C-alpha positions as CSV (number, residue, x, y, z in Angstrom):
1,M,87.4,134.2,184.5
2,R,86.5,131.1,186.6
3,Y,84.5,129.7,183.7
4,S,87.4,129.9,181.3
5,I,89.6,128.0,183.8
6,Y,87.0,125.2,183.8
7,V,86.8,125.1,180.0
8,I,90.6,125.0,179.6
9,T,90.9,122.2,182.2
10,A,88.1,120.2,180.5
11,I,89.8,120.6,177.1
12,A,93.2,119.5,178.5
13,V,91.6,116.4,180.1
14,A,89.7,115.5,177.0
15,G,92.9,115.8,174.9
16,A,94.8,113.6,177.3
17,S,92.0,111.1,177.4
18,A,91.7,111.0,173.6
19,L,95.4,110.3,173.2
20,A,95.3,107.6,175.9
21,G,92.3,105.9,174.3
22,C,93.8,105.5,170.8
23,D,94.0,102.1,169.3
24,V,97.2,101.8,167.2
25,K,97.7,99.2,164.5
26,K,100.8,99.0,162.3
27,T,99.7,99.2,158.6
28,Q,103.1,99.2,156.9
29,E,106.6,98.0,157.8
30,G,109.3,100.7,158.1
31,N,112.9,100.7,156.9
32,V,115.8,102.9,158.1
33,T,119.2,102.8,156.5
34,V,121.9,104.6,158.5
35,P,125.1,105.9,156.8
36,K,128.3,104.2,157.8
37,Y,131.5,106.2,158.8
38,E,135.1,105.2,159.4
39,V,137.1,107.4,161.9
40,T,140.8,107.3,162.2
41,K,142.9,108.8,165.0
42,T,145.3,111.5,163.8
43,Q,147.2,112.2,167.1
44,E,147.5,111.0,170.7
45,G,145.6,112.8,173.3
46,N,146.4,113.9,176.8
47,V,143.9,115.4,179.3
48,T,144.8,117.0,182.6
49,V,141.9,118.2,184.5
50,P,142.5,121.3,186.7
51,K,142.2,121.0,190.4
52,Y,140.4,123.5,192.6
53,D,140.3,124.1,196.3
54,V,136.8,125.4,197.2
55,T,135.8,126.9,200.5
56,P,132.1,126.9,200.8
57,P,130.2,129.6,202.7
58,D,128.7,128.9,206.1
59,V,124.9,129.1,205.9
60,N,122.8,129.2,209.0
61,V,119.1,128.9,208.5
62,T,117.0,130.0,211.5
63,K,113.5,131.3,211.9
64,K,112.0,134.2,213.8
65,D,108.4,135.2,214.5
66,V,107.1,138.4,213.0
67,E,103.6,139.9,212.9
68,M,102.4,140.7,209.4
69,T,99.1,141.3,207.6
70,V,98.0,138.5,205.3
71,P,94.9,138.3,203.1
72,K,92.0,136.3,204.3
73,V,90.5,134.0,201.6
74,T,87.0,132.7,201.8
75,T,85.2,130.2,199.5
76,E,81.6,129.7,198.7
77,K,79.6,127.0,197.0
78,K,78.2,128.0,193.7
79,E,76.5,125.9,191.0
80,V,78.1,126.3,187.6
81,S,77.8,124.6,184.3
82,V,80.9,122.7,183.2
83,P,81.5,120.7,179.9
84,K,80.8,117.0,179.9
85,V,83.2,114.9,177.9
86,E,82.5,111.4,176.6
87,V,85.3,109.5,175.0
88,K,85.1,106.3,172.9
89,T,88.4,104.5,172.7
90,G,89.7,103.3,169.4
91,Q,88.9,99.7,170.4
92,E,85.2,100.7,171.1
93,K,84.9,102.4,167.7
94,A,86.5,99.4,166.0
95,A,84.0,97.1,167.8
96,E,81.1,99.3,166.6
97,K,82.3,99.1,163.0
98,Q,82.4,95.3,163.1
99,K,78.7,95.0,164.2
């Protein structure tokens, strides 16, 4: 169970690093044509917002001491094998291609 948490974390970190290390170059211009509309008013409007009288509740926050049973958590050091991730950015890869 613990090993799978390390693997999932490593994959998430690698994915985030890969996206952050991208080198983006525009290869083509884009064009967007938006449709045009004409709107005409057909009647006058009138808005009357209702009014409300609100009486909020009284809330008193206090504390009291109680005795209860809680779990005791201990930790131990253990050597585990975790994935090692190496990332080359897009700029590094482009520099290698030019050599």
